[in-house]
Short mmCIF file of the C-alpha atoms (twelve columns), coordinates in Angstrom:
data_MODEL
# 
_entry.id   MODEL 
# 
loop_
_atom_site.group_PDB 
_atom_site.id 
_atom_site.type_symbol 
_atom_site.label_atom_id 
_atom_site.label_alt_id 
_atom_site.label_comp_id 
_atom_site.label_asym_id 
_atom_site.label_seq_id 
_atom_site.Cartn_x 
_atom_site.Cartn_y 
_atom_site.Cartn_z 
_atom_site.pdbx_PDB_model_num 
ATOM 1   C CA . MET A 1   -196.922 20.993 115.565 1 
ATOM 2   C CA . ALA A 2   -195.579 22.548 112.384 1 
ATOM 3   C CA . SER A 3   -192.379 24.409 113.156 1 
ATOM 4   C CA . ARG A 4   -194.414 27.630 111.597 1 
ATOM 5   C CA . SER A 5   -197.272 27.323 113.880 1 
ATOM 6   C CA . ARG A 6   -194.924 26.641 116.724 1 
ATOM 7   C CA . GLU A 7   -193.073 29.696 115.844 1 
ATOM 8   C CA . ARG A 8   -196.237 31.852 116.018 1 
ATOM 9   C CA . TRP A 9   -197.007 30.113 119.442 1 
ATOM 10  C CA . ILE A 10  -193.722 31.300 120.801 1 
ATOM 11  C CA . GLN A 11  -194.184 34.742 119.714 1 
ATOM 12  C CA . HIS A 12  -197.627 35.173 121.035 1 
ATOM 13  C CA . LEU A 13  -196.220 33.745 124.670 1 
ATOM 14  C CA . GLN A 14  -193.583 36.413 124.525 1 
ATOM 15  C CA . GLN A 15  -196.396 38.832 123.797 1 
ATOM 16  C CA . VAL A 16  -198.099 37.540 126.743 1 
ATOM 17  C CA . LEU A 17  -195.108 37.793 129.035 1 
ATOM 18  C CA . GLU A 18  -194.248 41.160 127.954 1 
ATOM 19  C CA . ARG A 19  -197.547 42.670 128.261 1 
ATOM 20  C CA . ALA A 20  -197.378 41.534 132.034 1 
ATOM 21  C CA . GLY A 21  -194.211 43.286 132.336 1 
ATOM 22  C CA . PHE A 22  -191.660 40.716 131.773 1 
ATOM 23  C CA . TYR A 23  -188.578 41.310 129.724 1 
ATOM 24  C CA . VAL A 24  -188.348 38.432 127.727 1 
ATOM 25  C CA . ALA A 25  -185.099 36.765 125.443 1 
ATOM 26  C CA . ASP A 26  -186.273 34.204 122.747 1 
ATOM 27  C CA . THR A 27  -183.849 31.466 122.535 1 
ATOM 28  C CA . HIS A 28  -185.477 28.878 120.487 1 
ATOM 29  C CA . GLY A 29  -183.687 29.813 117.698 1 
ATOM 30  C CA . VAL A 30  -180.758 27.720 118.768 1 
ATOM 31  C CA . ARG A 31  -181.532 24.028 118.636 1 
ATOM 32  C CA . PRO A 32  -181.176 21.662 120.391 1 
ATOM 33  C CA . SER A 33  -182.200 24.028 123.508 1 
ATOM 34  C CA . SER A 34  -183.568 22.794 127.013 1 
ATOM 35  C CA . PHE A 35  -185.592 26.034 127.153 1 
ATOM 36  C CA . ASP A 36  -187.142 28.547 124.437 1 
ATOM 37  C CA . LEU A 37  -188.125 31.501 126.569 1 
ATOM 38  C CA . ALA A 38  -186.138 33.386 129.358 1 
ATOM 39  C CA . ALA A 39  -188.365 36.107 131.107 1 
ATOM 40  C CA . ARG A 40  -187.481 38.258 133.887 1 
ATOM 41  C CA . ARG A 41  -189.946 40.250 136.036 1 
ATOM 42  C CA . ASP A 42  -188.247 42.008 139.093 1 
ATOM 43  C CA . SER A 43  -186.796 39.180 140.773 1 
ATOM 44  C CA . THR A 44  -188.781 36.386 139.196 1 
ATOM 45  C CA . LEU A 45  -186.724 34.566 136.367 1 
ATOM 46  C CA . LEU A 46  -188.387 32.089 134.212 1 
ATOM 47  C CA . LEU A 47  -187.214 29.408 131.852 1 
ATOM 48  C CA . ILE A 48  -189.863 28.256 129.697 1 
ATOM 49  C CA . LYS A 49  -190.076 25.286 127.278 1 
ATOM 50  C CA . VAL A 50  -192.743 24.874 124.928 1 
ATOM 51  C CA . LEU A 51  -194.263 21.703 124.018 1 
ATOM 52  C CA . LYS A 52  -197.315 20.616 122.057 1 
ATOM 53  C CA . ASN A 53  -197.606 17.182 123.818 1 
ATOM 54  C CA . ILE A 54  -196.115 17.233 127.287 1 
ATOM 55  C CA . ASP A 55  -195.312 13.728 127.274 1 
ATOM 56  C CA . ALA A 56  -192.492 14.428 124.867 1 
ATOM 57  C CA . LEU A 57  -190.463 15.697 127.963 1 
ATOM 58  C CA . ASP A 58  -188.487 13.142 129.022 1 
ATOM 59  C CA . ALA A 59  -186.387 12.695 132.602 1 
ATOM 60  C CA . GLU A 60  -183.000 13.685 130.811 1 
ATOM 61  C CA . GLU A 61  -184.486 16.816 129.282 1 
ATOM 62  C CA . ALA A 62  -186.583 17.712 132.254 1 
ATOM 63  C CA . SER A 63  -183.246 17.081 134.605 1 
ATOM 64  C CA . ARG A 64  -181.452 19.845 132.323 1 
ATOM 65  C CA . ILE A 65  -183.901 22.325 132.550 1 
ATOM 66  C CA . LEU A 66  -184.025 21.750 136.313 1 
ATOM 67  C CA . GLU A 67  -180.642 21.931 136.580 1 
ATOM 68  C CA . LEU A 68  -180.285 25.242 134.597 1 
ATOM 69  C CA . GLY A 69  -183.179 26.813 137.191 1 
ATOM 70  C CA . ARG A 70  -181.134 25.928 139.777 1 
ATOM 71  C CA . LEU A 71  -177.972 27.414 138.466 1 
ATOM 72  C CA . PHE A 72  -179.592 30.891 137.527 1 
ATOM 73  C CA . PRO A 73  -181.673 30.677 139.887 1 
ATOM 74  C CA . ALA A 74  -184.806 30.659 137.840 1 
ATOM 75  C CA . LEU A 75  -188.072 28.858 137.534 1 
ATOM 76  C CA . ALA A 76  -188.484 26.021 134.999 1 
ATOM 77  C CA . LEU A 77  -191.815 26.052 133.487 1 
ATOM 78  C CA . VAL A 78  -193.478 24.156 130.569 1 
ATOM 79  C CA . ILE A 79  -195.978 25.417 128.263 1 
ATOM 80  C CA . GLY A 80  -198.282 22.538 126.889 1 
ATOM 81  C CA . GLN A 81  -201.138 21.995 124.857 1 
ATOM 82  C CA . THR A 82  -201.923 18.239 125.090 1 
ATOM 83  C CA . SER A 83  -200.902 15.093 127.382 1 
ATOM 84  C CA . GLY A 84  -201.705 12.252 124.602 1 
ATOM 85  C CA . SER A 85  -204.562 13.107 122.982 1 
ATOM 86  C CA . SER A 86  -206.446 14.972 125.671 1 
ATOM 87  C CA . GLU A 87  -206.183 18.946 125.993 1 
ATOM 88  C CA . LEU A 88  -204.704 20.104 129.199 1 
ATOM 89  C CA . ASP A 89  -207.163 21.504 131.287 1 
ATOM 90  C CA . PRO A 90  -207.399 25.183 132.186 1 
ATOM 91  C CA . GLY A 91  -206.615 26.031 135.861 1 
ATOM 92  C CA . VAL A 92  -204.886 22.852 136.466 1 
ATOM 93  C CA . VAL A 93  -200.855 22.337 137.094 1 
ATOM 94  C CA . TYR A 94  -199.481 19.178 135.536 1 
ATOM 95  C CA . THR A 95  -195.609 17.955 136.475 1 
ATOM 96  C CA . ARG A 96  -193.569 15.689 134.728 1 
ATOM 97  C CA . TYR A 97  -190.096 14.610 136.511 1 
ATOM 98  C CA . GLY A 98  -190.436 17.665 138.668 1 
ATOM 99  C CA . VAL A 99  -191.173 20.057 136.109 1 
ATOM 100 C CA . PRO A 100 -194.333 22.266 136.478 1 
ATOM 101 C CA . ILE A 101 -196.553 22.048 133.608 1 
ATOM 102 C CA . VAL A 102 -199.511 24.841 132.682 1 
ATOM 103 C CA . SER A 103 -201.676 25.131 129.444 1 
ATOM 104 C CA . GLU A 104 -201.380 28.757 127.742 1 
ATOM 105 C CA . GLU A 105 -204.928 29.542 128.978 1 
ATOM 106 C CA . THR A 106 -203.696 29.026 132.715 1 
ATOM 107 C CA . LEU A 107 -200.439 31.062 132.111 1 
ATOM 108 C CA . GLN A 108 -202.488 34.003 130.624 1 
ATOM 109 C CA . GLU A 109 -205.463 33.713 133.268 1 
ATOM 110 C CA . TYR A 110 -202.485 34.051 135.870 1 
ATOM 111 C CA . LEU A 111 -200.763 36.896 134.127 1 
ATOM 112 C CA . ASP A 112 -203.751 39.061 132.895 1 
ATOM 113 C CA . LYS A 113 -206.131 38.517 135.793 1 
ATOM 114 C CA . ALA A 114 -204.130 37.686 138.549 1 
ATOM 115 C CA . LEU A 115 -205.931 34.334 138.854 1 
ATOM 116 C CA . PRO A 116 -203.805 31.435 139.852 1 
ATOM 117 C CA . PRO A 117 -204.660 27.816 139.309 1 
ATOM 118 C CA . PHE A 118 -206.215 25.853 142.332 1 
ATOM 119 C CA . LEU A 119 -205.865 22.500 140.988 1 
ATOM 120 C CA . TYR A 120 -203.049 20.088 140.267 1 
ATOM 121 C CA . ALA A 121 -202.624 16.804 138.205 1 
ATOM 122 C CA . SER A 122 -201.488 13.586 139.832 1 
ATOM 123 C CA . PRO A 123 -201.599 9.889  138.991 1 
ATOM 124 C CA . GLY A 124 -204.450 9.425  141.112 1 
ATOM 125 C CA . GLY A 125 -206.551 12.203 139.728 1 
ATOM 126 C CA . THR A 126 -207.098 16.006 140.294 1 
ATOM 127 C CA . PHE A 127 -206.253 17.637 143.765 1 
ATOM 128 C CA . ALA A 128 -206.229 20.701 145.270 1 
ATOM 129 C CA . ARG A 129 -204.271 22.228 148.258 1 
ATOM 130 C CA . VAL A 130 -206.537 22.296 151.184 1 
ATOM 131 C CA . ASP A 131 -206.262 25.402 153.323 1 
ATOM 132 C CA . GLY A 132 -205.802 23.293 156.840 1 
ATOM 133 C CA . VAL A 133 -206.277 26.124 159.266 1 
ATOM 134 C CA . ARG A 134 -209.293 27.265 157.509 1 
ATOM 135 C CA . LEU A 135 -210.932 23.765 157.430 1 
ATOM 136 C CA . ARG A 136 -210.220 23.353 160.902 1 
ATOM 137 C CA . LEU A 137 -211.991 26.519 162.258 1 
ATOM 138 C CA . LEU A 138 -215.012 25.760 159.848 1 
ATOM 139 C CA . ARG A 139 -215.469 22.659 161.550 1 
ATOM 140 C CA . GLN A 140 -214.902 23.964 165.014 1 
ATOM 141 C CA . ALA A 141 -217.306 26.818 164.366 1 
ATOM 142 C CA . ARG A 142 -220.008 24.645 163.525 1 
ATOM 143 C CA . GLY A 143 -219.085 22.303 166.221 1 
ATOM 144 C CA . LEU A 144 -218.455 19.280 164.016 1 
ATOM 145 C CA . SER A 145 -216.267 16.202 165.122 1 
ATOM 146 C CA . LEU A 146 -213.705 14.741 162.908 1 
ATOM 147 C CA . GLY A 147 -215.884 11.870 162.311 1 
ATOM 148 C CA . THR A 148 -219.086 13.851 161.230 1 
ATOM 149 C CA . LEU A 149 -217.340 15.924 158.918 1 
ATOM 150 C CA . ALA A 150 -215.710 12.674 157.577 1 
ATOM 151 C CA . GLY A 151 -219.091 11.303 156.806 1 
ATOM 152 C CA . VAL A 152 -219.942 14.414 154.882 1 
ATOM 153 C CA . ALA A 153 -216.888 14.284 152.559 1 
ATOM 154 C CA . GLY A 154 -217.234 10.405 152.280 1 
ATOM 155 C CA . VAL A 155 -213.631 9.884  153.648 1 
ATOM 156 C CA . SER A 156 -211.985 8.286  156.529 1 
ATOM 157 C CA . ARG A 157 -211.517 10.114 160.099 1 
ATOM 158 C CA . ARG A 158 -207.488 10.535 159.232 1 
ATOM 159 C CA . ALA A 159 -207.935 11.764 156.303 1 
ATOM 160 C CA . ILE A 160 -209.679 14.958 157.442 1 
ATOM 161 C CA . GLN A 161 -206.820 15.282 159.962 1 
ATOM 162 C CA . LEU A 162 -204.518 15.309 157.100 1 
ATOM 163 C CA . TYR A 163 -206.500 17.797 155.186 1 
ATOM 164 C CA . GLU A 164 -206.267 20.360 158.619 1 
ATOM 165 C CA . GLU A 165 -202.558 19.683 158.457 1 
ATOM 166 C CA . GLY A 166 -202.580 21.440 154.494 1 
ATOM 167 C CA . ALA A 167 -202.381 17.829 152.532 1 
ATOM 168 C CA . GLY A 168 -203.997 17.754 149.293 1 
ATOM 169 C CA . ALA A 169 -207.547 16.526 148.567 1 
ATOM 170 C CA . GLU A 170 -209.475 14.869 145.522 1 
ATOM 171 C CA . LEU A 171 -211.673 17.524 143.577 1 
ATOM 172 C CA . GLY A 172 -214.781 15.431 144.719 1 
ATOM 173 C CA . VAL A 173 -213.769 15.658 148.024 1 
ATOM 174 C CA . ILE A 174 -213.286 19.322 147.821 1 
ATOM 175 C CA . GLU A 175 -216.346 19.926 146.114 1 
ATOM 176 C CA . ARG A 176 -218.437 18.373 148.805 1 
ATOM 177 C CA . ILE A 177 -216.726 20.135 152.019 1 
ATOM 178 C CA . GLU A 178 -217.278 23.321 149.963 1 
ATOM 179 C CA . SER A 179 -220.880 22.671 149.238 1 
ATOM 180 C CA . PHE A 180 -221.398 21.704 152.968 1 
ATOM 181 C CA . PHE A 181 -219.881 25.022 154.499 1 
ATOM 182 C CA . GLY A 182 -220.803 26.801 151.555 1 
ATOM 183 C CA . GLU A 183 -217.078 28.328 151.942 1 
ATOM 184 C CA . PRO A 184 -214.067 27.750 149.829 1 
ATOM 185 C CA . ILE A 185 -211.311 25.833 151.932 1 
ATOM 186 C CA . VAL A 186 -208.653 25.498 149.075 1 
ATOM 187 C CA . ARG A 187 -205.366 27.510 148.883 1 
ATOM 188 C CA . PRO A 188 -203.916 28.755 145.300 1 
ATOM 189 C CA . ILE A 189 -200.986 27.462 143.788 1 
ATOM 190 C CA . GLU A 190 -198.295 30.484 143.048 1 
ATOM 191 C CA . LEU A 191 -197.258 29.435 139.724 1 
ATOM 192 C CA . PHE A 192 -193.991 31.444 139.974 1 
ATOM 193 C CA . GLU A 193 -193.194 30.247 143.421 1 
ATOM 194 C CA . ARG A 194 -189.789 28.232 142.980 1 
ATOM 195 C CA . PRO A 195 -189.428 25.221 145.310 1 
ATOM 196 C CA . ALA A 196 -187.418 25.996 148.633 1 
ATOM 197 C CA . ARG A 197 -184.180 24.531 148.681 1 
ATOM 198 C CA . ARG A 198 -183.749 21.621 150.731 1 
ATOM 199 C CA . PRO A 199 -181.609 22.025 153.959 1 
ATOM 200 C CA . GLY A 200 -177.976 20.240 153.865 1 
ATOM 201 C CA . PRO A 201 -176.954 17.953 156.730 1 
ATOM 202 C CA . GLY A 202 -176.212 21.220 158.891 1 
ATOM 203 C CA . GLY A 203 -179.502 22.961 158.105 1 
ATOM 204 C CA . ALA A 204 -178.476 25.153 155.719 1 
ATOM 205 C CA . ALA A 205 -179.665 25.097 152.216 1 
ATOM 206 C CA . ASP A 206 -177.252 23.228 149.825 1 
ATOM 207 C CA . ARG A 207 -174.835 25.462 147.883 1 
ATOM 208 C CA . PRO A 208 -171.767 24.683 145.812 1 
ATOM 209 C CA . ALA A 209 -168.322 24.195 147.800 1 
ATOM 210 C CA . ALA A 210 -165.527 26.646 147.064 1 
ATOM 211 C CA . PRO A 211 -163.227 25.373 144.541 1 
ATOM 212 C CA . GLY A 212 -160.689 23.340 146.669 1 
ATOM 213 C CA . ALA A 213 -162.458 23.232 149.812 1 
ATOM 214 C CA . LYS A 214 -163.239 19.811 151.508 1 
ATOM 215 C CA . GLY A 215 -166.381 18.033 150.053 1 
ATOM 216 C CA . ALA A 216 -165.908 20.578 147.083 1 
ATOM 217 C CA . PRO A 217 -167.616 19.341 143.841 1 
ATOM 218 C CA . ARG A 218 -165.675 16.670 141.515 1 
ATOM 219 C CA . ALA A 219 -163.811 17.933 138.733 1 
ATOM 220 C CA . ARG A 220 -165.576 19.771 135.752 1 
ATOM 221 C CA . ALA A 221 -166.530 17.165 133.186 1 
ATOM 222 C CA . ARG A 222 -164.650 17.537 129.968 1 
ATOM 223 C CA . THR A 223 -166.345 18.400 126.670 1 
ATOM 224 C CA . GLY A 224 -164.272 16.344 124.308 1 
ATOM 225 C CA . ASP A 225 -163.840 19.714 122.137 1 
ATOM 226 C CA . PRO A 226 -159.890 20.852 122.702 1 
ATOM 227 C CA . LEU A 227 -160.707 24.774 122.055 1 
ATOM 228 C CA . ARG A 228 -163.812 24.451 124.225 1 
ATOM 229 C CA . ASP A 229 -162.042 22.739 126.865 1 
ATOM 230 C CA . GLY A 230 -159.126 24.954 126.804 1 
ATOM 231 C CA . VAL A 231 -161.415 28.037 126.986 1 
ATOM 232 C CA . LEU A 232 -163.113 26.629 130.383 1 
ATOM 233 C CA . ASP A 233 -159.746 25.602 131.754 1 
ATOM 234 C CA . GLN A 234 -158.686 29.159 131.304 1 
ATOM 235 C CA . LEU A 235 -161.748 30.295 133.243 1 
ATOM 236 C CA . ASP A 236 -161.256 27.944 135.839 1 
ATOM 237 C CA . ASP A 237 -157.710 29.020 136.386 1 
ATOM 238 C CA . MET A 238 -159.084 32.664 137.004 1 
ATOM 239 C CA . GLY A 239 -160.848 31.293 139.997 1 
ATOM 240 C CA . LEU A 240 -164.592 31.002 138.197 1 
ATOM 241 C CA . GLU A 241 -166.815 28.212 139.034 1 
ATOM 242 C CA . VAL A 242 -167.638 26.645 135.768 1 
ATOM 243 C CA . VAL A 243 -170.155 24.411 135.137 1 
ATOM 244 C CA . VAL A 244 -170.386 22.815 131.629 1 
ATOM 245 C CA . THR A 245 -173.886 23.241 130.171 1 
ATOM 246 C CA . VAL A 246 -175.539 20.769 127.352 1 
ATOM 247 C CA . ARG A 247 -178.474 21.652 125.168 1 
ATOM 248 C CA . ALA A 248 -178.442 25.185 125.966 1 
ATOM 249 C CA . PRO A 249 -177.765 28.555 123.958 1 
ATOM 250 C CA . PHE A 250 -174.289 28.934 126.147 1 
ATOM 251 C CA . ASP A 251 -171.420 26.323 126.626 1 
ATOM 252 C CA . ALA A 252 -170.920 26.896 130.419 1 
ATOM 253 C CA . PHE A 253 -172.278 28.802 133.507 1 
ATOM 254 C CA . THR A 254 -170.102 30.790 135.609 1 
ATOM 255 C CA . ARG A 255 -170.569 32.976 138.485 1 
ATOM 256 C CA . THR A 256 -168.035 35.939 139.243 1 
ATOM 257 C CA . PRO A 257 -170.407 36.465 141.375 1 
ATOM 258 C CA . GLU A 258 -172.312 37.926 138.849 1 
ATOM 259 C CA . ILE A 259 -173.630 35.167 136.023 1 
ATOM 260 C CA . LEU A 260 -171.344 34.699 132.789 1 
ATOM 261 C CA . LEU A 261 -172.661 32.583 130.163 1 
ATOM 262 C CA . ALA A 262 -169.821 31.498 127.910 1 
ATOM 263 C CA . SER A 263 -169.955 29.924 124.548 1 
ATOM 264 C CA . VAL A 264 -166.826 28.957 122.206 1 
ATOM 265 C CA . GLY A 265 -166.881 28.279 118.849 1 
ATOM 266 C CA . SER A 266 -166.223 29.613 115.342 1 
ATOM 267 C CA . LEU A 267 -166.823 33.481 114.307 1 
ATOM 268 C CA . ARG A 268 -169.800 32.103 112.009 1 
ATOM 269 C CA . ALA A 269 -171.462 30.597 115.025 1 
ATOM 270 C CA . ALA A 270 -170.839 33.674 117.007 1 
ATOM 271 C CA . LEU A 271 -172.990 35.431 114.549 1 
ATOM 272 C CA . HIS A 272 -175.528 33.234 114.491 1 
ATOM 273 C CA . ARG A 273 -175.682 33.347 118.445 1 
ATOM 274 C CA . ALA A 274 -175.018 36.860 119.351 1 
ATOM 275 C CA . GLU A 275 -178.468 38.232 119.404 1 
ATOM 276 C CA . ILE A 276 -179.880 35.578 121.345 1 
ATOM 277 C CA . LEU A 277 -176.772 35.299 124.145 1 
ATOM 278 C CA . HIS A 278 -176.875 39.183 124.508 1 
ATOM 279 C CA . GLY A 279 -180.476 39.076 125.017 1 
ATOM 280 C CA . LEU A 280 -180.211 36.050 127.611 1 
ATOM 281 C CA . ALA A 281 -177.464 37.863 129.365 1 
ATOM 282 C CA . ARG A 282 -179.755 41.127 129.862 1 
ATOM 283 C CA . VAL A 283 -182.606 38.997 130.980 1 
ATOM 284 C CA . ALA A 284 -180.401 37.009 133.158 1 
ATOM 285 C CA . GLU A 285 -178.882 40.302 134.548 1 
ATOM 286 C CA . GLY A 286 -175.378 38.852 133.844 1 
ATOM 287 C CA . HIS A 287 -172.729 38.969 131.266 1 
ATOM 288 C CA . ALA A 288 -172.297 36.588 128.068 1 
ATOM 289 C CA . MET A 289 -169.133 36.345 125.842 1 
ATOM 290 C CA . PHE A 290 -168.192 34.331 122.907 1 
ATOM 291 C CA . VAL A 291 -164.822 33.017 122.234 1 
ATOM 292 C CA . VAL A 292 -163.195 32.292 118.999 1 
ATOM 293 C CA . PRO A 293 -159.716 30.753 117.622 1 
ATOM 294 C CA . GLU A 294 -159.580 33.578 114.970 1 
ATOM 295 C CA . SER A 295 -158.745 36.840 114.930 1 
ATOM 296 C CA . VAL A 296 -161.545 39.553 115.211 1 
ATOM 297 C CA . HIS A 297 -161.664 43.025 114.320 1 
ATOM 298 C CA . ARG A 298 -164.558 44.168 116.461 1 
ATOM 299 C CA . PRO A 299 -165.110 44.144 120.175 1 
ATOM 300 C CA . SER A 300 -168.748 42.718 119.851 1 
ATOM 301 C CA . ILE A 301 -171.621 41.418 117.567 1 
ATOM 302 C CA . LEU A 302 -175.175 42.826 118.395 1 
ATOM 303 C CA . GLY A 303 -174.107 43.795 121.892 1 
ATOM 304 C CA . LEU A 304 -172.309 40.296 122.553 1 
ATOM 305 C CA . PRO A 305 -168.575 40.690 123.458 1 
ATOM 306 C CA . ILE A 306 -166.159 38.674 121.093 1 
ATOM 307 C CA . LEU A 307 -162.873 37.553 122.327 1 
ATOM 308 C CA . ASN A 308 -160.262 35.187 120.390 1 
ATOM 309 C CA . VAL A 309 -158.278 32.848 122.530 1 
ATOM 310 C CA . SER A 310 -155.423 35.162 122.872 1 
ATOM 311 C CA . GLU A 311 -157.126 38.126 123.807 1 
ATOM 312 C CA . LEU A 312 -158.718 35.882 126.990 1 
ATOM 313 C CA . LYS A 313 -155.324 34.505 127.847 1 
ATOM 314 C CA . ARG A 314 -154.325 37.882 128.931 1 
ATOM 315 C CA . HIS A 315 -156.870 38.044 131.658 1 
ATOM 316 C CA . ARG A 316 -155.537 36.215 134.804 1 
ATOM 317 C CA . ASP A 317 -158.324 37.773 136.947 1 
ATOM 318 C CA . ARG A 318 -161.884 37.579 136.927 1 
ATOM 319 C CA . ASP A 319 -162.694 41.258 137.787 1 
ATOM 320 C CA . ASP A 320 -160.513 42.192 135.105 1 
ATOM 321 C CA . LEU A 321 -162.267 40.120 132.364 1 
ATOM 322 C CA . ILE A 322 -165.744 41.393 133.617 1 
ATOM 323 C CA . GLU A 323 -164.516 44.811 133.449 1 
ATOM 324 C CA . GLU A 324 -163.606 44.459 129.645 1 
ATOM 325 C CA . LEU A 325 -167.168 42.633 128.980 1 
ATOM 326 C CA . SER A 326 -168.567 45.430 130.360 1 
ATOM 327 C CA . GLU A 327 -166.943 47.814 128.308 1 
ATOM 328 C CA . ARG A 328 -167.590 45.784 125.245 1 
ATOM 329 C CA . GLU A 329 -171.484 45.209 125.796 1 
ATOM 330 C CA . GLY A 330 -173.853 46.887 123.670 1 
ATOM 331 C CA . PRO A 331 -176.759 48.435 124.924 1 
# 
């Protein structure tokens, strides 16, 4: 896709989201980046990647956007046009490496008409989620055995048992069962529903361990840049949990417990990223800052707080840092 047409496509998606009540930050101006738009409506936060051909999403890039989704937390979502030479079907959710993918038409129907998708693509074909309770009630109301319904659907008796437990079924099977009963038996796919966090060994959802705690994550990765590593070390010293990010509009993600997005570089780089970072912090309902090595004579650029290394060193407490950032932030 030519850059200009891609630009128009992203702008159109932003308009679609804004009409649906989302506050949107356009982040595609920072390249490379794992996502092009960040959007929030109430408690729903989306990180959206725009791809013409969804096969361009590789495992590494998928891992990055999913990790960012876990950090915020947010739902990672890809909006695509084609898979290979074939157009994506409307009303179908595709998946690559755990990242849900839909067409623009599917997203727009979901937002404008509250029409959720019902189908998902899998290597074995197109499937739908069966409403197992409804299927069982329909079968029992007709006095049908599992075997009789299996014959109608053209599947095994065990398959009908699995459907009644909520397993997915191929589209052809769904159509035969629904035609027989004259009733729908599928459950919609809630597009903005984040996957449930997997329980940890003790039954609680996995969460980052406190710094220094037994079983805490290993030491933060080094970036190889002395200026950047020095700034992130200072944030570590303030008691912040710092995660280095790659292919994101910011260099590190921290929680204070509020979100803090930190970038490090030259004043020229700050000028380029200021509007994007400020908008992203607002969407994430957190804070952002840019740390530069040189002296600066303004507290912020386009609403983004700018600190030099010496100013950052004066802060030994995370609450003190957040207070100063709040004073410097623009509207």
